[in-house]
C-alpha positions in Angstrom: 11.5 20.5 44.0 14.2 18.4 42.3 14.2 14.6 42.8 17.5 13.1 44.1 17.8 10.8 41.0 17.2 13.7 38.7 19.9 15.8 40.3 22.4 12.9 40.0 21.5 12.4 36.4 22.0 16.1 35.5 25.5 15.9 37.0 26.3 12.7 35.0 25.0 14.3 31.8 27.7 17.1 32.0 30.3 14.4 31.7 28.7 12.1 29.1 27.7 14.9 26.8 31.4 15.6 26.1 33.0 12.2 26.5 33.7 10.5 23.1 32.1 7.1 22.8 35.5 5.5 22.0 36.8 6.7 25.4 33.9 4.9 27.1 34.9 1.6 25.4 38.5 2.2 26.3 37.6 2.8 30.0 35.1 -0.1 30.3 36.5 -3.3 28.9 33.2 -5.2 29.5 31.0 -2.4 28.2 29.6 -4.4 25.2 28.7 -7.3 27.5 27.2 -5.2 30.3 25.0 -3.1 28.0 23.6 -6.0 26.0 20.2 -7.5 26.9 18.3 -10.4 25.3 14.9 -12.1 25.2 13.8 -14.9 22.9 16.0 -14.1 19.9 15.9 -10.4 20.3 19.0 -8.5 21.4 19.1 -4.9 22.6 22.6 -3.3 22.5 23.0 0.0 24.3 26.8 0.0 24.3 27.0 2.8 21.7 24.8 5.1 23.7 26.4 7.9 25.8 25.7 6.2 29.1 27.0 3.4 31.3 25.6 1.1 33.9 25.8 3.9 36.5 23.5 6.1 34.4 21.0 3.3 33.9 21.0 2.7 37.7 20.2 6.3 38.3 17.5 6.2 35.6 16.0 3.2 37.3 16.0 5.1 40.6 14.1 7.9 38.9 11.6 5.3 37.5 11.1 4.3 41.1 10.4 7.8 42.2 7.8 8.0 39.3 6.2 4.8 40.6 6.7 3.0 37.3 6.1 -0.5 38.8 2.7 0.6 40.3 1.7 2.0 36.9 2.7 -1.2 35.1 0.4 -3.1 37.5 -2.4 -0.6 36.9 -2.0 -1.3 33.1 -2.3 -5.0 33.5 -5.0 -4.8 36.1 -7.3 -3.1 33.6 -7.4 0.2 35.6 -8.4 3.3 33.6 -4.9 4.4 32.7 -6.4 6.4 29.8 -7.4 9.0 32.3 -8.8 11.7 30.0 -11.3 9.2 28.5 -11.8 7.1 31.6 -10.8 3.9 29.9 -8.5 1.0 30.4 -5.8 0.1 27.8 -6.1 -3.6 27.5 -4.5 -4.2 24.1 -2.2 -6.7 25.9 -5.2 -8.9 26.6 -5.7 -9.5 22.8 -2.4 -11.5 22.6 -2.9 -13.6 25.7 -3.9 -16.8 23.9 -4.2 -18.9 27.1 -6.4 -16.5 29.2 -8.2 -14.9 26.4 -11.6 -13.3 27.4 -14.6 -15.1 25.8 -15.6 -12.1 23.7 -12.0 -11.7 22.4 -11.8 -15.4 21.7 -15.1 -15.3 19.8 -13.9 -12.6 17.5 -10.6 -14.3 16.8 -12.5 -17.5 15.9 -14.8 -15.5 13.6 -11.7 -14.0 12.0 -10.2 -17.4 11.5 -13.3 -18.7 9.9 -13.3 -15.9 7.4 -9.6 -16.3 6.7 -10.0 -20.0 6.0 -12.8 -19.3 3.5 -10.5 -17.0 1.6 -7.5 -19.4 1.7 -9.7 -22.3 0.5 -11.0 -20.0 -2.3 -14.5 -20.6 -0.9 -15.4 -16.9 -0.5 -17.1 -15.9 -3.7 -18.5 -12.7 -5.1 -22.1 -12.2 -6.2 -21.4 -13.9 -9.5 -19.8 -16.9 -7.9 -16.2 -16.0 -8.7 -13.6 -16.8 -6.0 -12.3 -13.5 -4.6 -8.7 -12.8 -5.5 -8.2 -9.3 -4.1 -8.9 -7.6 -0.7 -8.6 -3.9 -0.3 -8.3 -2.6 3.3 -9.8 0.9 3.7 -8.4 2.5 6.8 -6.2 5.2 8.1 -3.9 5.7 11.1 -3.9 2.7 13.4 -6.3 0.9 11.0 -3.7 1.1 8.3 -0.1 1.7 9.5 0.1 -1.5 11.7 -1.5 -3.8 9.2 0.6 -2.4 6.3 3.8 -2.7 8.3 3.1 -6.3 9.4 1.8 -7.4 6.0 4.9 -6.2 4.2 7.2 -7.7 6.9 5.7 -11.2 7.0 4.2 -11.9 3.5 6.1 -14.6 1.6 8.5 -15.4 4.5 9.9 -18.9 4.4 7.6 -21.2 6.4 4.7 -18.7 6.4 1.6 -19.9 4.7 0.5 -18.1 1.6 -2.0 -18.7 -1.2 -4.9 -16.7 0.0 -5.6 -13.4 -1.7 -3.7 -10.3 -2.8 -4.1 -7.7 -0.1 -4.0 -3.9 -0.9 -4.1 -0.9 1.4 -5.8 2.4 0.9 -5.5 5.3 3.4 -5.4 8.5 1.4 -8.7 10.3 1.2 -7.9 12.0 -2.1 -8.4 8.9 -4.2 -4.8 8.7 -5.4 -4.4 5.2 -4.0 -7.8 3.9 -4.6 -8.4 5.0 -8.3 -5.4 3.1 -9.8 -6.5 -0.1 -7.9 -10.1 0.2 -9.2 -8.8 0.7 -12.7 -7.1 -2.6 -12.8 -9.3 -4.9 -10.6 -12.4 -6.9 -11.4 -15.3 -6.0 -9.0 -16.6 -9.5 -9.2 -13.4 -10.8 -7.6 -12.7 -7.9 -5.1 -13.7 -7.5 -1.5 -13.3 -4.3 0.6 -12.6 -4.3 4.4 -13.7 -1.0 6.0 -11.5 -0.7 9.1 -12.4 2.1 11.5 -12.7 2.0 15.3 -15.4 4.7 15.4 -16.8 4.0 11.9 -17.2 7.8 11.4 -13.6 8.5 10.1 -14.2 10.8 7.1 -11.1 9.6 5.2 -12.1 5.9 5.4 -15.9 6.4 4.7 -15.1 8.6 1.8 -13.1 5.8 0.2 -15.8 3.3 1.2 -18.5 5.2 -0.7 -16.3 5.4 -3.8 -15.7 1.7 -3.5 -19.4 0.9 -3.1 -20.2 3.0 -6.2 -17.6 1.1 -8.2 -19.0 -2.2 -7.1 -22.5 -1.2 -8.0 -21.4 0.1 -11.4 -19.4 -3.0 -12.2 -22.0 -5.5 -10.9 -25.3 -4.4 -12.5 -28.4 -6.3 -11.7 -27.4 -7.0 -8.1 -28.9 -5.0 -5.2 -26.8 -3.0 -2.8 -27.6 -5.4 0.0 -26.4 -8.4 -2.1 -23.2 -6.7 -3.1 -22.4 -5.8 0.5 -23.1 -9.3 1.6 -20.4 -10.7 -0.7 -18.0 -7.8 -1.2 -17.8 -5.7 2.0 -16.6 -6.4 5.5 -16.5 -4.0 8.4 -14.1 -4.0 11.4 -15.0 -1.6 14.1 -15.7 -1.0 17.8 -19.1 0.5 16.7 -21.4 -2.3 15.5 -24.4 0.0 15.4 -22.7 2.2 12.8 -21.7 -0.8 10.7 -25.4 -1.8 10.9 -26.5 1.7 9.8 -24.0 1.5 6.9 -25.7 -1.7 5.8 -22.9 -4.2 6.5 -24.4 -7.6 7.3 -23.8 -8.9 10.8 -22.0 -11.9 9.4 -19.5 -9.6 7.8 -18.7 -7.6 10.9 -15.7 -8.1 13.1 -15.5 -6.3 16.4 -13.0 -4.9 18.9 -13.5 -2.7 21.9 -13.1 0.9 23.2 -10.2 -0.3 25.4 -8.2 -0.9 22.3 -6.6 2.3 21.1 -6.4 2.6 17.3 -2.6 2.6 17.2 -2.6 -0.5 19.5 -5.2 -2.4 17.5 -3.0 -4.4 15.2 -3.4 -7.4 17.6 -7.2 -7.2 17.2 -9.5 -8.0 14.3 -7.9 -4.9 12.7 -5.3 -7.5 11.8 -7.6 -9.2 9.4 -5.6 -8.2 6.3 -2.5 -9.5 8.0 -4.1 -12.9 8.5 -5.4 -12.8 5.0 -1.8 -12.4 3.8 -0.1 -15.0 6.0 -2.7 -17.2 7.5 -4.0 -17.5 11.1 -1.1 -19.6 12.4 1.3 -16.8 11.6 -1.1 -14.3 13.1 -1.3 -16.4 16.3 2.6 -16.6 16.3 2.6 -12.8 16.1 0.3 -12.6 19.1 2.4 -15.1 21.0 5.5 -12.9 20.5 3.6 -9.9 21.8 2.5 -11.9 24.9 6.0 -13.1 25.6 7.1 -9.4 25.7 4.1 -8.7 28.0 5.3 -11.3 30.5 8.8 -10.1 30.3 7.8 -6.5 30.9 5.5 -7.3 33.8 7.9 -9.7 35.6 11.5 -8.7 34.9 13.5 -6.4 37.2 13.9 -2.9 35.7 17.7 -3.2 35.2 17.1 -6.2 32.8 13.7 -5.1 31.4 14.0 -4.4 27.7 11.1 -2.0 27.3 12.2 -0.1 30.4 15.8 0.1 29.3 14.9 1.3 25.8 12.5 3.9 27.3 15.0 5.1 29.9 17.7 5.5 27.3 15.3 7.7 25.3 14.5 9.7 28.4 18.3 10.2 29.0 18.9 11.4 25.4 15.9 13.8 25.4 15.9 15.3 28.9 19.5 15.2 29.9 21.6 15.2 26.7 19.2 17.5 24.7 18.9 15.1 21.8 15.5 15.7 20.4 15.3 13.7 17.2 15.7 10.0 16.5 16.3 8.2 13.2 14.8 4.7 12.7 17.0 2.7 10.4 16.0 -0.9 9.7 18.5 -2.9 7.6 15.9 -5.3 6.3 13.8 -4.4 3.3 10.7 -6.2 4.7 10.6 -3.6 7.5 10.2 -0.8 5.0 7.1 0.5 6.9 8.6 0.1 10.4 9.7 3.8 10.6 6.2 5.2 9.7 4.6 2.7 12.1 6.8 4.0 15.0 6.1 7.6 14.0 2.5 7.2 14.8 2.9 4.8 17.8 5.3 7.2 19.5 4.5 10.7 18.4 0.7 10.3 18.6 1.0 8.6 22.0 3.6 10.9 23.7 3.4 14.1 21.7 1.9 15.8 24.7 2.6 19.0 26.6 0.0 18.6 29.5 0.3 16.0 32.3 -2.4 13.7 33.4 -3.5 16.2 36.1 -3.8 19.1 33.6 -0.5 20.8 34.3 2.2 21.8 31.8 5.0 19.2 31.5 8.3 19.9 33.2 10.5 18.4 30.4 10.4 17.8 26.7 8.4 14.8 25.8 8.5 12.7 22.6 11.3 13.4 20.2 10.8 13.9 16.5 10.9 10.4 14.9 11.7 9.7 11.3 13.6 7.2 9.2 14.0 4.9 6.2 15.3 1.5 5.3 19.0 1.7 6.0 20.5 1.1 2.4 18.1 3.8 1.1 18.9 6.2 4.0 22.7 5.9 3.3 22.1 7.5 -0.1 19.6 10.1 1.2 20.2 11.7 4.7 23.3 9.9 6.1 25.3 12.9 4.9 23.6 15.0 7.6 24.0 12.3 10.2 27.7 12.0 9.5 28.8 15.5 8.8 25.9 17.8 9.7 25.4 20.0 12.8 22.6 18.0 14.5 23.1 15.3 17.1 20.6 12.5 16.2 20.0 9.4 18.2 20.1 6.5 15.7 18.2 3.2 16.1 19.4 0.3 14.0 17.3 -2.8 13.4 19.1 -5.9 12.0 18.3 -9.5 11.3 21.2 -12.0 11.8 19.8 -14.4 9.2 18.2 -13.6 5.8 14.6 -14.1 4.9 15.5 -16.5 2.2 17.8 -19.5 1.9 19.3 -19.0 -1.6 23.1 -18.3 -1.8 22.4 -15.1 -3.6 20.2 -13.8 -0.8 22.7 -14.9 1.8 25.4 -12.9 -0.1 23.2 -9.8 -0.3 22.2 -10.1 3.3 25.9 -10.3 4.3 26.5 -7.1 2.4 23.6 -5.4 4.1 24.9 -6.4 7.6 28.4 -5.3 6.7 27.0 -1.9 5.8 24.9 -1.6 8.9 27.8 -2.5 11.2 30.1 -0.1 9.4 27.7 2.7 9.5 27.1 2.3 13.3 30.9 2.3 13.8 31.2 5.6 11.9 28.2 7.2 13.5 29.4 6.4 17.0 33.1 6.7 16.8 33.7 8.9 13.8 37.0 8.7 11.8 38.8 7.9 15.1 38.5 4.3 14.0 40.8 5.0 11.0 44.6 5.0 11.2 45.1 8.0 9.0 42.2 10.2 10.1 44.5 13.1 10.9 45.7 13.2 7.3 42.2 13.7 5.9 41.1 17.2 4.7 38.4 18.9 6.8 35.6 18.1 4.4 36.4 14.4 4.7 36.4 14.2 8.5 33.7 12.4 10.4 33.0 13.7 13.9 31.1 10.7 15.2 29.3 11.0 18.6 25.9 10.0 17.3 24.4 7.7 20.0 23.3 4.4 18.5 20.9 1.7 19.7 21.0 -1.7 18.0 18.1 -4.2 18.0 19.2 -7.5 16.5 16.7 -10.2 15.7 17.9 -13.8 15.2 15.5 -13.8 12.2 12.4 -12.0 11.1 9.4 -14.2 11.9 5.9 -13.6 13.0 6.9 -14.3 16.6 9.9 -11.9 16.6 7.8 -9.2 15.0 5.3 -9.6 17.8 8.1 -9.3 20.3 9.3 -6.1 18.6 6.0 -4.4 18.3 5.1 -5.1 22.0 8.5 -3.9 23.0 7.8 -0.5 21.6 4.3 -0.3 22.9 5.6 -0.8 26.4 8.5 1.5 25.8 6.0 4.3 25.0 4.1 3.5 28.2 7.2 3.7 30.3 8.1 7.1 28.8 4.6 8.4 29.5 4.8 7.4 33.1 8.2 9.1 33.4 6.8 12.3 31.9 3.4 12.1 33.8 1.4 12.1 30.6 -1.4 10.0 29.1 -0.2 8.0 26.0 -3.6 6.6 25.1 -5.5 9.7 24.0 -4.9 11.9 20.9 -6.9 15.1 21.4 -4.4 17.0 19.2 -5.7 15.1 16.2 -9.4 16.0 16.6 -9.6 19.8 16.1 -8.1 19.7 12.6 -10.9 17.3 11.6 -13.5 19.6 13.0 -12.1 22.6 11.1 -12.0 20.6 7.9 -15.7 19.8 8.2 -16.4 23.5 8.7 -14.3 24.5 5.6 -15.6 21.7 3.3 -18.7 23.8 2.1 -16.4 26.7 1.3 -14.1 24.5 -0.7 -17.2 23.2 -2.6 -18.2 26.8 -3.5 -20.5 27.9 -0.6 -20.0 31.2 1.2 -16.8 31.5 3.2 -17.0 31.8 7.0 -17.0 35.4 8.0 -14.3 34.9 10.6 -11.8 33.2 8.2 -8.2 34.4 8.4 -6.7 36.2 5.5 -4.3 33.5 4.4 -7.0 30.8 4.2 -9.4 33.1 2.5 -6.8 34.0 -0.2 -6.0 30.3 -0.8 -9.7 29.4 -1.1 -10.2 32.2 -3.6 -7.2 31.0 -5.6 -8.6 27.4 -5.6 -12.0 28.7 -6.9 -10.4 30.8 -9.6 -8.2 27.9 -10.8 -11.2 25.6 -10.9 -13.2 28.1 -12.9 -10.3 28.3 -15.4 -10.1 24.5 -15.6 -13.9 24.2 -16.0 -13.9 26.7 -18.8 -11.0 24.9 -20.6 -12.9 21.6 -20.4 -16.0 23.3 -21.8 -14.0 24.7 -24.8 -12.5 21.2 -25.4 -15.9 19.7 -25.5 -17.1 22.3 -28.0 -14.1 21.6 -30.2 -14.7 17.9 -30.2 -18.4 18.4 -31.2 -17.4 20.8 -33.9 -14.8 18.4 -35.4 -17.1 15.3 -35.1 -18.2 13.0 -38.0 -19.6 14.8 -41.0 
């Protein structure tokens, strides 16, 4: 049975799908003002979306039918909103500095103690050398959030620096780890093993390689002594860190009610704090908490996460726009698109509702993107003149990250490009006086709906606002679709199959029920390895034959 708000939205969609955005501005003189919303130096502009206040009103009515307000209260009450795993989702509690739970406060204080030791150059390796490099070994939420925030905040004016150089390794194939190990001194290097479960194959494989490198480079020291000065663990499974031999003093904890992709606020943020200091990390938490308060207490028609989510629902379910480009015009936000890819697609890439039924609508769109100036020279051709309608999401900073005249001039150029590209995406060549004189291959159709997020400046606080905005956006969308955004069962089966296939890759008998394609690929891999091994053997014989006489 169709809901009244949904029926009304379908009727509105017939009109807005074919109405040029320029016509909406001509018809609504106050459109830019009515569709602009603000909070603490963050502006959300929806005026270049194919909607109006009437559409938002109907979407809010639909949110009422889906009991959004009740679900928001369940989230903040600590109810088990992660229904498939019977868990609460209390990542928001990590950033409430005033009402922080005792166990959360204890871990934050332990993290601060560790960070200060590194900043004061008081953390030394087994030989007594002050540590200069920290390598974070993690994957998924234990990597993407810290990488994004580290790159965004390091070396910002006013942000503390002078600790250690922080590096990130996520790939299990060694391609990231090996070059680092080749250039670093084990006596001055510490590893942080970040894994919620502490059984993640990718991460522990890198950890074993790292430990072997430390042992080889620090002869004469026991494994226990090396781990005491060169290895930290961050996990929700202290018993597994114990079993791995990580000293209790080097363990930082978080909890099963913190999902991996929501864990950047927890001790998983250790590498961020090691980059920018604890005050900046606390400012980041404070920005997230401010968004929590806004989300929980603001009417839906002025609520930024709700409006951002409902706009996404409108594009996906009513305008049939199933892909979204993330386009930050700030080089420090280079990893923002990949961070959102996980946050949104792993959370809401679901086809089954909370009660086990198939979903009635499409859920999460395909999300992708790149820093805007790079994107202009890569895929903007498709956005401007291709055949796909793509929702475009621009992220801008009004003021630059540095104060020099040169940086100001470059930042001005970046903003001019962003504003111009949005104009062209939304309005096409209709903004030009001589558009009718252009040949067909030079025309721009426009009509790409654009959302703009404008930060007064990129700071730890504003980044916290931004990250929490999207976390709550994801939750609102999940409520609207009736799905659980806090599990990720689709990730698990591939890991199980990989474990089953590993012996065959290493030369053992292949499973009898293996499909023809996988069997053929394994046979080719084995054959190529045999050829490579034979070639290496021949080279060795040649070297011995041509040795000193």
